[in-house]
C-alpha positions as CSV (number, residue, x, y, z in Angstrom):
1,M,133.1,164.5,201.7
2,R,132.6,166.5,198.5
3,A,136.1,165.7,197.4
4,A,135.6,162.0,198.1
5,A,132.2,162.1,196.3
6,D,133.8,163.8,193.3
7,T,136.4,161.1,193.0
8,A,133.9,158.2,193.5
9,P,130.5,159.4,192.4
10,A,129.0,155.9,192.3
11,S,129.6,155.4,196.1
12,D,126.9,155.6,198.7
13,M,127.0,158.1,201.6
14,L,128.1,155.5,204.1
15,G,131.0,154.3,201.9
16,L,132.1,157.9,201.4
17,A,131.9,158.6,205.2
18,V,134.0,155.6,205.9
19,L,136.5,156.7,203.2
20,V,136.7,160.2,204.7
21,A,137.2,158.8,208.2
22,L,140.0,156.5,207.1
23,N,141.7,159.4,205.3
24,L,141.4,161.6,208.4
25,A,142.8,158.8,210.6
26,D,145.7,158.3,208.2
27,E,146.5,162.0,208.3
28,C,146.4,162.1,212.0
29,F,148.8,159.1,212.4
30,R,151.2,160.6,209.8
31,A,151.2,163.9,211.7
32,R,151.8,162.2,215.0
33,A,154.7,160.2,213.5
34,D,156.2,163.3,212.0
35,H,155.9,165.1,215.3
36,S,157.4,162.2,217.1
37,D,160.3,162.0,214.7
38,A,161.1,165.7,215.2
39,N,160.9,165.4,218.9
40,G,163.2,162.4,218.9
41,E,165.8,164.2,216.8
42,M,165.7,167.2,219.0
43,Q,166.1,165.0,222.1
44,Q,169.2,163.3,220.6
45,R,170.7,166.7,219.7
46,A,170.1,167.9,223.2
47,I,171.8,164.8,224.7
48,R,174.8,165.3,222.4
49,L,175.1,168.9,223.4
50,E,174.8,168.0,227.1
51,R,177.7,165.5,226.7
52,I,179.9,168.1,225.0
53,V,179.2,170.7,227.8
54,D,180.0,168.0,230.4
55,E,183.3,167.2,228.8
56,V,184.3,170.8,228.5
57,L,183.4,171.4,232.2
58,A,185.3,168.4,233.2
59,Q,188.4,169.6,231.3
60,I,188.1,173.0,232.9
61,A,187.9,171.4,236.4
62,E,191.0,169.2,235.7
63,T,192.9,172.3,234.5
64,K,192.0,174.2,237.6
65,A,192.9,171.3,239.9
66,G,196.1,170.4,238.1
């Protein structure tokens, strides 16, 4: 609230409280989006690795069978 009051000294307390609340909500949504993006990337990498392992195991099984 102090930082908001310093940047907008003519604002009333209610206006400052709303501004602070909006800034906090924005930070929360940005953090959630960043976290979601990181999880999505990790999930995609895990899926690719799983496919690679499956292909190698299938090749090993074919070699042993043939």
